[in-house]
mmCIF file of the C-alpha atoms, coordinates in Angstrom:
data_MODEL
# 
_entry.id   MODEL 
# 
loop_
_atom_site.group_PDB 
_atom_site.id 
_atom_site.type_symbol 
_atom_site.label_atom_id 
_atom_site.label_alt_id 
_atom_site.label_comp_id 
_atom_site.label_asym_id 
_atom_site.label_entity_id 
_atom_site.label_seq_id 
_atom_site.pdbx_PDB_ins_code 
_atom_site.Cartn_x 
_atom_site.Cartn_y 
_atom_site.Cartn_z 
_atom_site.occupancy 
_atom_site.B_iso_or_equiv 
_atom_site.pdbx_formal_charge 
_atom_site.auth_seq_id 
_atom_site.auth_comp_id 
_atom_site.auth_asym_id 
_atom_site.auth_atom_id 
_atom_site.pdbx_PDB_model_num 
ATOM 1   C CA . MET A 1 1   ? -60.845 -55.094 -9.338  1.00 0.00 ? 1   MET A CA 1 
ATOM 2   C CA . ALA A 1 2   ? -61.370 -51.379 -9.675  1.00 0.00 ? 2   ALA A CA 1 
ATOM 3   C CA . GLU A 1 3   ? -57.877 -50.854 -8.369  1.00 0.00 ? 3   GLU A CA 1 
ATOM 4   C CA . GLY A 1 4   ? -56.476 -53.247 -10.983 1.00 0.00 ? 4   GLY A CA 1 
ATOM 5   C CA . GLN A 1 5   ? -58.346 -51.509 -13.740 1.00 0.00 ? 5   GLN A CA 1 
ATOM 6   C CA . GLU A 1 6   ? -56.961 -48.171 -12.574 1.00 0.00 ? 6   GLU A CA 1 
ATOM 7   C CA . THR A 1 7   ? -53.424 -49.583 -12.707 1.00 0.00 ? 7   THR A CA 1 
ATOM 8   C CA . LEU A 1 8   ? -53.978 -50.920 -16.214 1.00 0.00 ? 8   LEU A CA 1 
ATOM 9   C CA . GLU A 1 9   ? -55.378 -47.601 -17.353 1.00 0.00 ? 9   GLU A CA 1 
ATOM 10  C CA . LYS A 1 10  ? -52.353 -45.735 -15.985 1.00 0.00 ? 10  LYS A CA 1 
ATOM 11  C CA . SER A 1 11  ? -49.715 -48.066 -17.392 1.00 0.00 ? 11  SER A CA 1 
ATOM 12  C CA . PRO A 1 12  ? -49.954 -46.976 -21.052 1.00 0.00 ? 12  PRO A CA 1 
ATOM 13  C CA . LEU A 1 13  ? -49.793 -43.326 -19.976 1.00 0.00 ? 13  LEU A CA 1 
ATOM 14  C CA . SER A 1 14  ? -46.745 -43.944 -17.765 1.00 0.00 ? 14  SER A CA 1 
ATOM 15  C CA . SER A 1 15  ? -45.043 -45.728 -20.618 1.00 0.00 ? 15  SER A CA 1 
ATOM 16  C CA . LEU A 1 16  ? -45.749 -42.777 -22.921 1.00 0.00 ? 16  LEU A CA 1 
ATOM 17  C CA . GLU A 1 17  ? -44.393 -40.313 -20.376 1.00 0.00 ? 17  GLU A CA 1 
ATOM 18  C CA . LYS A 1 18  ? -41.241 -42.384 -19.984 1.00 0.00 ? 18  LYS A CA 1 
ATOM 19  C CA . SER A 1 19  ? -40.770 -42.466 -23.743 1.00 0.00 ? 19  SER A CA 1 
ATOM 20  C CA . VAL A 1 20  ? -41.069 -38.683 -23.970 1.00 0.00 ? 20  VAL A CA 1 
ATOM 21  C CA . GLU A 1 21  ? -38.658 -38.258 -21.085 1.00 0.00 ? 21  GLU A CA 1 
ATOM 22  C CA . ASP A 1 22  ? -36.142 -40.576 -22.744 1.00 0.00 ? 22  ASP A CA 1 
ATOM 23  C CA . GLU A 1 23  ? -36.368 -38.625 -25.985 1.00 0.00 ? 23  GLU A CA 1 
ATOM 24  C CA . GLU A 1 24  ? -35.815 -35.321 -24.180 1.00 0.00 ? 24  GLU A CA 1 
ATOM 25  C CA . ARG A 1 25  ? -32.810 -36.745 -22.356 1.00 0.00 ? 25  ARG A CA 1 
ATOM 26  C CA . ARG A 1 26  ? -31.429 -38.114 -25.618 1.00 0.00 ? 26  ARG A CA 1 
ATOM 27  C CA . ALA A 1 27  ? -31.827 -34.712 -27.271 1.00 0.00 ? 27  ALA A CA 1 
ATOM 28  C CA . LEU A 1 28  ? -29.830 -33.112 -24.469 1.00 0.00 ? 28  LEU A CA 1 
ATOM 29  C CA . LEU A 1 29  ? -27.078 -35.704 -24.350 1.00 0.00 ? 29  LEU A CA 1 
ATOM 30  C CA . ILE A 1 30  ? -26.795 -36.471 -28.061 1.00 0.00 ? 30  ILE A CA 1 
ATOM 31  C CA . PRO A 1 31  ? -27.003 -33.248 -30.127 1.00 0.00 ? 31  PRO A CA 1 
ATOM 32  C CA . ASP A 1 32  ? -27.948 -33.095 -33.758 1.00 0.00 ? 32  ASP A CA 1 
ATOM 33  C CA . PHE A 1 33  ? -24.720 -33.619 -35.681 1.00 0.00 ? 33  PHE A CA 1 
ATOM 34  C CA . SER A 1 34  ? -25.815 -31.065 -38.255 1.00 0.00 ? 34  SER A CA 1 
ATOM 35  C CA . ASP A 1 35  ? -25.636 -28.392 -35.532 1.00 0.00 ? 35  ASP A CA 1 
ATOM 36  C CA . LEU A 1 36  ? -22.078 -29.226 -34.490 1.00 0.00 ? 36  LEU A CA 1 
ATOM 37  C CA . PRO A 1 37  ? -19.149 -27.075 -35.762 1.00 0.00 ? 37  PRO A CA 1 
ATOM 38  C CA . SER A 1 38  ? -16.664 -28.765 -38.060 1.00 0.00 ? 38  SER A CA 1 
ATOM 39  C CA . ILE A 1 39  ? -13.884 -27.991 -35.551 1.00 0.00 ? 39  ILE A CA 1 
ATOM 40  C CA . PRO A 1 40  ? -14.658 -28.166 -31.793 1.00 0.00 ? 40  PRO A CA 1 
ATOM 41  C CA . ARG A 1 41  ? -14.182 -24.919 -29.863 1.00 0.00 ? 41  ARG A CA 1 
ATOM 42  C CA . SER A 1 42  ? -11.047 -24.718 -27.743 1.00 0.00 ? 42  SER A CA 1 
ATOM 43  C CA . ALA A 1 43  ? -11.107 -24.064 -23.993 1.00 0.00 ? 43  ALA A CA 1 
ATOM 44  C CA . VAL A 1 44  ? -9.956  -20.496 -24.659 1.00 0.00 ? 44  VAL A CA 1 
ATOM 45  C CA . GLU A 1 45  ? -12.756 -19.892 -27.160 1.00 0.00 ? 45  GLU A CA 1 
ATOM 46  C CA . SER A 1 46  ? -15.338 -21.375 -24.791 1.00 0.00 ? 46  SER A CA 1 
ATOM 47  C CA . ASN A 1 47  ? -14.322 -19.532 -21.621 1.00 0.00 ? 47  ASN A CA 1 
ATOM 48  C CA . PHE A 1 48  ? -12.817 -16.217 -22.717 1.00 0.00 ? 48  PHE A CA 1 
ATOM 49  C CA . VAL A 1 49  ? -13.530 -13.226 -24.930 1.00 0.00 ? 49  VAL A CA 1 
ATOM 50  C CA . ARG A 1 50  ? -10.376 -12.578 -26.945 1.00 0.00 ? 50  ARG A CA 1 
ATOM 51  C CA . TYR A 1 51  ? -9.003  -9.060  -27.381 1.00 0.00 ? 51  TYR A CA 1 
ATOM 52  C CA . TYR A 1 52  ? -5.751  -7.876  -28.948 1.00 0.00 ? 52  TYR A CA 1 
ATOM 53  C CA . ALA A 1 53  ? -3.504  -4.872  -28.357 1.00 0.00 ? 53  ALA A CA 1 
ATOM 54  C CA . VAL A 1 54  ? -1.763  -4.360  -31.695 1.00 0.00 ? 54  VAL A CA 1 
ATOM 55  C CA . ASP A 1 55  ? 1.532   -2.425  -31.946 1.00 0.00 ? 55  ASP A CA 1 
ATOM 56  C CA . PHE A 1 56  ? 1.300   -1.749  -28.210 1.00 0.00 ? 56  PHE A CA 1 
ATOM 57  C CA . LEU A 1 57  ? 3.696   1.184   -27.650 1.00 0.00 ? 57  LEU A CA 1 
ATOM 58  C CA . LYS A 1 58  ? 5.978   -0.185  -30.413 1.00 0.00 ? 58  LYS A CA 1 
ATOM 59  C CA . PRO A 1 59  ? 5.451   -1.726  -33.859 1.00 0.00 ? 59  PRO A CA 1 
ATOM 60  C CA . ALA A 1 60  ? 4.918   -5.499  -33.930 1.00 0.00 ? 60  ALA A CA 1 
ATOM 61  C CA . HIS A 1 61  ? 4.531   -5.642  -30.142 1.00 0.00 ? 61  HIS A CA 1 
ATOM 62  C CA . ASP A 1 62  ? 1.179   -7.416  -30.389 1.00 0.00 ? 62  ASP A CA 1 
ATOM 63  C CA . GLN A 1 63  ? -0.325  -8.848  -27.213 1.00 0.00 ? 63  GLN A CA 1 
ATOM 64  C CA . TYR A 1 64  ? -3.559  -10.591 -26.341 1.00 0.00 ? 64  TYR A CA 1 
ATOM 65  C CA . ILE A 1 65  ? -5.938  -9.956  -23.478 1.00 0.00 ? 65  ILE A CA 1 
ATOM 66  C CA . TYR A 1 66  ? -8.275  -12.868 -22.808 1.00 0.00 ? 66  TYR A CA 1 
ATOM 67  C CA . ARG A 1 67  ? -11.109 -11.720 -20.555 1.00 0.00 ? 67  ARG A CA 1 
ATOM 68  C CA . HIS A 1 68  ? -13.056 -14.228 -18.462 1.00 0.00 ? 68  HIS A CA 1 
ATOM 69  C CA . ALA A 1 69  ? -16.675 -13.721 -17.379 1.00 0.00 ? 69  ALA A CA 1 
ATOM 70  C CA . ASN A 1 70  ? -15.456 -13.166 -13.800 1.00 0.00 ? 70  ASN A CA 1 
ATOM 71  C CA . GLY A 1 71  ? -13.400 -10.153 -14.926 1.00 0.00 ? 71  GLY A CA 1 
ATOM 72  C CA . LEU A 1 72  ? -9.951  -11.740 -14.875 1.00 0.00 ? 72  LEU A CA 1 
ATOM 73  C CA . CYS A 1 73  ? -7.689  -10.928 -17.816 1.00 0.00 ? 73  CYS A CA 1 
ATOM 74  C CA . VAL A 1 74  ? -4.996  -13.287 -19.082 1.00 0.00 ? 74  VAL A CA 1 
ATOM 75  C CA . ILE A 1 75  ? -2.138  -11.428 -20.764 1.00 0.00 ? 75  ILE A CA 1 
ATOM 76  C CA . GLY A 1 76  ? 0.206   -12.940 -23.335 1.00 0.00 ? 76  GLY A CA 1 
ATOM 77  C CA . LEU A 1 77  ? 1.987   -12.625 -26.653 1.00 0.00 ? 77  LEU A CA 1 
ATOM 78  C CA . ALA A 1 78  ? -0.151  -12.624 -29.783 1.00 0.00 ? 78  ALA A CA 1 
ATOM 79  C CA . PRO A 1 79  ? 0.980   -14.932 -32.641 1.00 0.00 ? 79  PRO A CA 1 
ATOM 80  C CA . SER A 1 80  ? 2.157   -11.881 -34.592 1.00 0.00 ? 80  SER A CA 1 
ATOM 81  C CA . HIS A 1 81  ? 4.403   -10.565 -31.794 1.00 0.00 ? 81  HIS A CA 1 
ATOM 82  C CA . ALA A 1 82  ? 7.893   -9.866  -33.120 1.00 0.00 ? 82  ALA A CA 1 
ATOM 83  C CA . ALA A 1 83  ? 9.584   -12.087 -30.511 1.00 0.00 ? 83  ALA A CA 1 
ATOM 84  C CA . LEU A 1 84  ? 7.672   -15.170 -31.636 1.00 0.00 ? 84  LEU A CA 1 
ATOM 85  C CA . ASN A 1 85  ? 8.724   -14.569 -35.216 1.00 0.00 ? 85  ASN A CA 1 
ATOM 86  C CA . GLU A 1 86  ? 12.444  -14.167 -34.611 1.00 0.00 ? 86  GLU A CA 1 
ATOM 87  C CA . VAL A 1 87  ? 14.755  -17.001 -35.670 1.00 0.00 ? 87  VAL A CA 1 
ATOM 88  C CA . GLY A 1 88  ? 14.537  -19.660 -32.956 1.00 0.00 ? 88  GLY A CA 1 
ATOM 89  C CA . GLY A 1 89  ? 11.656  -17.916 -31.186 1.00 0.00 ? 89  GLY A CA 1 
ATOM 90  C CA . VAL A 1 90  ? 11.801  -16.896 -27.529 1.00 0.00 ? 90  VAL A CA 1 
ATOM 91  C CA . GLN A 1 91  ? 14.889  -18.178 -25.734 1.00 0.00 ? 91  GLN A CA 1 
ATOM 92  C CA . SER A 1 92  ? 14.517  -16.709 -22.239 1.00 0.00 ? 92  SER A CA 1 
ATOM 93  C CA . VAL A 1 93  ? 12.044  -14.895 -19.994 1.00 0.00 ? 93  VAL A CA 1 
ATOM 94  C CA . ASP A 1 94  ? 13.006  -12.553 -17.134 1.00 0.00 ? 94  ASP A CA 1 
ATOM 95  C CA . PHE A 1 95  ? 10.415  -11.238 -14.683 1.00 0.00 ? 95  PHE A CA 1 
ATOM 96  C CA . ASN A 1 96  ? 12.930  -8.958  -12.964 1.00 0.00 ? 96  ASN A CA 1 
ATOM 97  C CA . VAL A 1 97  ? 11.934  -5.612  -14.447 1.00 0.00 ? 97  VAL A CA 1 
ATOM 98  C CA . GLY A 1 98  ? 14.155  -3.411  -12.302 1.00 0.00 ? 98  GLY A CA 1 
ATOM 99  C CA . LYS A 1 99  ? 12.290  -2.132  -9.264  1.00 0.00 ? 99  LYS A CA 1 
ATOM 100 C CA . SER A 1 100 ? 10.347  -5.358  -8.910  1.00 0.00 ? 100 SER A CA 1 
ATOM 101 C CA . ASN A 1 101 ? 10.812  -9.036  -9.638  1.00 0.00 ? 101 ASN A CA 1 
ATOM 102 C CA . ARG A 1 102 ? 7.320   -10.082 -10.694 1.00 0.00 ? 102 ARG A CA 1 
ATOM 103 C CA . SER A 1 103 ? 8.122   -13.766 -10.126 1.00 0.00 ? 103 SER A CA 1 
ATOM 104 C CA . GLU A 1 104 ? 8.466   -13.111 -6.384  1.00 0.00 ? 104 GLU A CA 1 
ATOM 105 C CA . LEU A 1 105 ? 4.834   -11.994 -6.203  1.00 0.00 ? 105 LEU A CA 1 
ATOM 106 C CA . LYS A 1 106 ? 2.863   -13.831 -3.507  1.00 0.00 ? 106 LYS A CA 1 
ATOM 107 C CA . VAL A 1 107 ? -0.821  -12.870 -3.513  1.00 0.00 ? 107 VAL A CA 1 
ATOM 108 C CA . THR A 1 108 ? -2.875  -14.292 -0.637  1.00 0.00 ? 108 THR A CA 1 
ATOM 109 C CA . GLY A 1 109 ? -6.483  -14.426 0.562   1.00 0.00 ? 109 GLY A CA 1 
ATOM 110 C CA . LYS A 1 110 ? -9.761  -13.278 -0.919  1.00 0.00 ? 110 LYS A CA 1 
ATOM 111 C CA . ARG A 1 111 ? -8.651  -9.658  -0.626  1.00 0.00 ? 111 ARG A CA 1 
ATOM 112 C CA . LYS A 1 112 ? -5.639  -10.455 -2.833  1.00 0.00 ? 112 LYS A CA 1 
ATOM 113 C CA . ARG A 1 113 ? -3.087  -9.102  -0.366  1.00 0.00 ? 113 ARG A CA 1 
ATOM 114 C CA . ASN A 1 114 ? 0.276   -8.080  -1.838  1.00 0.00 ? 114 ASN A CA 1 
ATOM 115 C CA . ALA A 1 115 ? -1.167  -7.741  -5.354  1.00 0.00 ? 115 ALA A CA 1 
ATOM 116 C CA . GLN A 1 116 ? 0.769   -5.158  -7.340  1.00 0.00 ? 116 GLN A CA 1 
ATOM 117 C CA . HIS A 1 117 ? -1.283  -2.370  -8.909  1.00 0.00 ? 117 HIS A CA 1 
ATOM 118 C CA . LEU A 1 118 ? -0.078  -1.769  -12.439 1.00 0.00 ? 118 LEU A CA 1 
ATOM 119 C CA . GLN A 1 119 ? -0.713  0.653   -15.282 1.00 0.00 ? 119 GLN A CA 1 
ATOM 120 C CA . PRO A 1 120 ? -1.262  -0.393  -18.918 1.00 0.00 ? 120 PRO A CA 1 
ATOM 121 C CA . ASP A 1 121 ? 2.361   0.441   -19.810 1.00 0.00 ? 121 ASP A CA 1 
ATOM 122 C CA . SER A 1 122 ? 3.851   -1.319  -16.750 1.00 0.00 ? 122 SER A CA 1 
ATOM 123 C CA . ALA A 1 123 ? 6.409   -3.983  -17.630 1.00 0.00 ? 123 ALA A CA 1 
ATOM 124 C CA . LEU A 1 124 ? 5.533   -7.578  -16.784 1.00 0.00 ? 124 LEU A CA 1 
ATOM 125 C CA . CYS A 1 125 ? 8.711   -9.218  -18.036 1.00 0.00 ? 125 CYS A CA 1 
ATOM 126 C CA . TYR A 1 126 ? 11.396  -9.213  -20.701 1.00 0.00 ? 126 TYR A CA 1 
ATOM 127 C CA . VAL A 1 127 ? 11.566  -11.901 -23.339 1.00 0.00 ? 127 VAL A CA 1 
ATOM 128 C CA . CYS A 1 128 ? 14.714  -12.508 -25.359 1.00 0.00 ? 128 CYS A CA 1 
ATOM 129 C CA . ALA A 1 129 ? 14.651  -13.784 -28.929 1.00 0.00 ? 129 ALA A CA 1 
ATOM 130 C CA . ASP A 1 130 ? 17.680  -13.935 -31.232 1.00 0.00 ? 130 ASP A CA 1 
ATOM 131 C CA . GLY A 1 131 ? 19.598  -11.529 -28.977 1.00 0.00 ? 131 GLY A CA 1 
ATOM 132 C CA . THR A 1 132 ? 16.815  -8.938  -28.893 1.00 0.00 ? 132 THR A CA 1 
ATOM 133 C CA . TYR A 1 133 ? 14.981  -8.100  -25.670 1.00 0.00 ? 133 TYR A CA 1 
ATOM 134 C CA . TYR A 1 134 ? 11.289  -7.227  -25.776 1.00 0.00 ? 134 TYR A CA 1 
ATOM 135 C CA . THR A 1 135 ? 9.274   -5.705  -22.956 1.00 0.00 ? 135 THR A CA 1 
ATOM 136 C CA . VAL A 1 136 ? 5.928   -7.377  -22.349 1.00 0.00 ? 136 VAL A CA 1 
ATOM 137 C CA . ARG A 1 137 ? 3.406   -4.847  -21.004 1.00 0.00 ? 137 ARG A CA 1 
ATOM 138 C CA . CYS A 1 138 ? 0.378   -5.113  -18.751 1.00 0.00 ? 138 CYS A CA 1 
ATOM 139 C CA . CYS A 1 139 ? -1.968  -3.590  -21.401 1.00 0.00 ? 139 CYS A CA 1 
ATOM 140 C CA . VAL A 1 140 ? -4.697  -2.960  -18.781 1.00 0.00 ? 140 VAL A CA 1 
ATOM 141 C CA . LYS A 1 141 ? -4.756  -1.069  -15.497 1.00 0.00 ? 141 LYS A CA 1 
ATOM 142 C CA . GLY A 1 142 ? -5.332  -3.514  -12.664 1.00 0.00 ? 142 GLY A CA 1 
ATOM 143 C CA . SER A 1 143 ? -3.972  -5.762  -9.929  1.00 0.00 ? 143 SER A CA 1 
ATOM 144 C CA . LEU A 1 144 ? -1.335  -8.321  -10.851 1.00 0.00 ? 144 LEU A CA 1 
ATOM 145 C CA . LEU A 1 145 ? -2.489  -11.625 -9.360  1.00 0.00 ? 145 LEU A CA 1 
ATOM 146 C CA . GLU A 1 146 ? -0.112  -14.104 -10.940 1.00 0.00 ? 146 GLU A CA 1 
ATOM 147 C CA . VAL A 1 147 ? 2.764   -14.476 -13.357 1.00 0.00 ? 147 VAL A CA 1 
ATOM 148 C CA . ASN A 1 148 ? 3.588   -17.657 -15.200 1.00 0.00 ? 148 ASN A CA 1 
ATOM 149 C CA . ASP A 1 149 ? 6.946   -18.360 -13.553 1.00 0.00 ? 149 ASP A CA 1 
ATOM 150 C CA . ARG A 1 150 ? 7.172   -21.677 -15.413 1.00 0.00 ? 150 ARG A CA 1 
ATOM 151 C CA . LEU A 1 151 ? 8.420   -19.613 -18.337 1.00 0.00 ? 151 LEU A CA 1 
ATOM 152 C CA . ILE A 1 152 ? 11.675  -18.923 -16.492 1.00 0.00 ? 152 ILE A CA 1 
ATOM 153 C CA . LYS A 1 153 ? 12.784  -22.548 -16.727 1.00 0.00 ? 153 LYS A CA 1 
ATOM 154 C CA . ASN A 1 154 ? 10.742  -23.405 -19.803 1.00 0.00 ? 154 ASN A CA 1 
ATOM 155 C CA . PRO A 1 155 ? 10.549  -20.408 -22.171 1.00 0.00 ? 155 PRO A CA 1 
ATOM 156 C CA . GLU A 1 156 ? 9.764   -22.854 -24.969 1.00 0.00 ? 156 GLU A CA 1 
ATOM 157 C CA . LEU A 1 157 ? 6.147   -22.751 -23.771 1.00 0.00 ? 157 LEU A CA 1 
ATOM 158 C CA . LEU A 1 158 ? 5.878   -19.371 -25.462 1.00 0.00 ? 158 LEU A CA 1 
ATOM 159 C CA . ASN A 1 159 ? 6.911   -20.836 -28.805 1.00 0.00 ? 159 ASN A CA 1 
ATOM 160 C CA . LEU A 1 160 ? 4.704   -23.909 -28.493 1.00 0.00 ? 160 LEU A CA 1 
ATOM 161 C CA . ALA A 1 161 ? 1.555   -22.589 -26.800 1.00 0.00 ? 161 ALA A CA 1 
ATOM 162 C CA . ALA A 1 162 ? 1.690   -18.838 -26.192 1.00 0.00 ? 162 ALA A CA 1 
ATOM 163 C CA . ASP A 1 163 ? -2.107  -18.674 -25.999 1.00 0.00 ? 163 ASP A CA 1 
ATOM 164 C CA . ARG A 1 164 ? -2.380  -21.438 -23.383 1.00 0.00 ? 164 ARG A CA 1 
ATOM 165 C CA . GLU A 1 165 ? 0.440   -22.760 -21.179 1.00 0.00 ? 165 GLU A CA 1 
ATOM 166 C CA . GLY A 1 166 ? 2.658   -19.920 -22.365 1.00 0.00 ? 166 GLY A CA 1 
ATOM 167 C CA . TYR A 1 167 ? 0.554   -17.062 -20.999 1.00 0.00 ? 167 TYR A CA 1 
ATOM 168 C CA . ILE A 1 168 ? 2.475   -14.269 -19.242 1.00 0.00 ? 168 ILE A CA 1 
ATOM 169 C CA . ALA A 1 169 ? 0.275   -13.054 -16.386 1.00 0.00 ? 169 ALA A CA 1 
ATOM 170 C CA . ILE A 1 170 ? -3.208  -12.737 -14.897 1.00 0.00 ? 170 ILE A CA 1 
ATOM 171 C CA . ILE A 1 171 ? -4.587  -9.263  -14.144 1.00 0.00 ? 171 ILE A CA 1 
ATOM 172 C CA . MET A 1 172 ? -7.770  -8.166  -12.372 1.00 0.00 ? 172 MET A CA 1 
ATOM 173 C CA . PRO A 1 173 ? -8.888  -4.734  -13.585 1.00 0.00 ? 173 PRO A CA 1 
ATOM 174 C CA . LYS A 1 174 ? -11.704 -2.791  -11.982 1.00 0.00 ? 174 LYS A CA 1 
ATOM 175 C CA . PRO A 1 175 ? -14.862 -2.848  -14.154 1.00 0.00 ? 175 PRO A CA 1 
ATOM 176 C CA . THR A 1 176 ? -14.650 0.904   -14.730 1.00 0.00 ? 176 THR A CA 1 
ATOM 177 C CA . ASP A 1 177 ? -11.001 0.704   -15.786 1.00 0.00 ? 177 ASP A CA 1 
ATOM 178 C CA . TRP A 1 178 ? -11.792 -2.156  -18.157 1.00 0.00 ? 178 TRP A CA 1 
ATOM 179 C CA . LEU A 1 179 ? -14.593 -0.218  -19.833 1.00 0.00 ? 179 LEU A CA 1 
ATOM 180 C CA . LYS A 1 180 ? -12.243 2.718   -20.400 1.00 0.00 ? 180 LYS A CA 1 
ATOM 181 C CA . VAL A 1 181 ? -9.708  0.640   -22.306 1.00 0.00 ? 181 VAL A CA 1 
ATOM 182 C CA . LYS A 1 182 ? -11.842 -2.089  -23.871 1.00 0.00 ? 182 LYS A CA 1 
ATOM 183 C CA . ASP A 1 183 ? -12.634 -0.203  -27.090 1.00 0.00 ? 183 ASP A CA 1 
ATOM 184 C CA . SER A 1 184 ? -8.940  0.399   -27.770 1.00 0.00 ? 184 SER A CA 1 
ATOM 185 C CA . PHE A 1 185 ? -8.417  -3.330  -28.361 1.00 0.00 ? 185 PHE A CA 1 
ATOM 186 C CA . LEU A 1 186 ? -9.262  -5.345  -31.457 1.00 0.00 ? 186 LEU A CA 1 
ATOM 187 C CA . SER A 1 187 ? -11.655 -8.259  -31.447 1.00 0.00 ? 187 SER A CA 1 
ATOM 188 C CA . TYR A 1 188 ? -10.372 -11.648 -32.576 1.00 0.00 ? 188 TYR A CA 1 
ATOM 189 C CA . GLU A 1 189 ? -12.068 -11.198 -35.940 1.00 0.00 ? 189 GLU A CA 1 
ATOM 190 C CA . ASP A 1 190 ? -10.576 -7.733  -36.521 1.00 0.00 ? 190 ASP A CA 1 
ATOM 191 C CA . TYR A 1 191 ? -7.164  -8.911  -35.372 1.00 0.00 ? 191 TYR A CA 1 
ATOM 192 C CA . THR A 1 192 ? -7.117  -11.842 -37.798 1.00 0.00 ? 192 THR A CA 1 
ATOM 193 C CA . LYS A 1 193 ? -8.150  -9.534  -40.641 1.00 0.00 ? 193 LYS A CA 1 
ATOM 194 C CA . LEU A 1 194 ? -5.340  -7.124  -39.797 1.00 0.00 ? 194 LEU A CA 1 
ATOM 195 C CA . ARG A 1 195 ? -2.733  -9.808  -39.240 1.00 0.00 ? 195 ARG A CA 1 
ATOM 196 C CA . HIS A 1 196 ? -4.020  -12.337 -41.747 1.00 0.00 ? 196 HIS A CA 1 
ATOM 197 C CA . GLN A 1 197 ? -0.474  -13.239 -42.686 1.00 0.00 ? 197 GLN A CA 1 
ATOM 198 C CA . VAL A 1 198 ? 1.926   -13.531 -39.735 1.00 0.00 ? 198 VAL A CA 1 
ATOM 199 C CA . SER A 1 199 ? 5.455   -12.662 -40.786 1.00 0.00 ? 199 SER A CA 1 
ATOM 200 C CA . GLY A 1 200 ? 8.769   -12.006 -39.097 1.00 0.00 ? 200 GLY A CA 1 
ATOM 201 C CA . SER A 1 201 ? 9.597   -8.494  -37.895 1.00 0.00 ? 201 SER A CA 1 
ATOM 202 C CA . SER A 1 202 ? 12.871  -6.823  -37.124 1.00 0.00 ? 202 SER A CA 1 
ATOM 203 C CA . ALA A 1 203 ? 13.342  -4.695  -34.046 1.00 0.00 ? 203 ALA A CA 1 
ATOM 204 C CA . SER A 1 204 ? 16.055  -2.653  -32.378 1.00 0.00 ? 204 SER A CA 1 
ATOM 205 C CA . ASN A 1 205 ? 18.161  -4.308  -29.696 1.00 0.00 ? 205 ASN A CA 1 
ATOM 206 C CA . VAL A 1 206 ? 16.657  -2.085  -26.987 1.00 0.00 ? 206 VAL A CA 1 
ATOM 207 C CA . CYS A 1 207 ? 12.891  -2.503  -26.925 1.00 0.00 ? 207 CYS A CA 1 
# 
């Protein structure tokens, strides 16, 4: 009988604990709608800090550097880059930059064997738009781990999604090298203020 009484005494408490636990789980799984942003954050916004190199070496040669928490930097063309604003957009991409064809890069293993060590002004590729060739630069000193060779057969990715599927390359800078160059880039907020109205730009035929 004593055992039964003990069970009865514990039951209301167990029920209360379960109710509290359910409420906590609900709070985690179902957030308060008033706290949600009006537009969901993109994968880029959630996983990267966005930086921009504006007029990099030449006017209207704007590039982005998306830095991941693990140190990797994704390099690509900013929306205001002259090539993206030419008539018809980018029509071809060539990773053969003279001494090296970046598309033949084969990095292997944890030690990233065969990675090419590049300087900020090193050429990654050439993009052609409306008969004009633009040189896309590394922007940061580091090891070239990958280029987006899909752009060779499908340059349209640059016009449709330059900040996602149309990225140019992935670079791994040393932490010290990143800190040296970081302050020379604009934040996303400063970039949008500077380039609040994206417009077409003319450029010489040799860029």
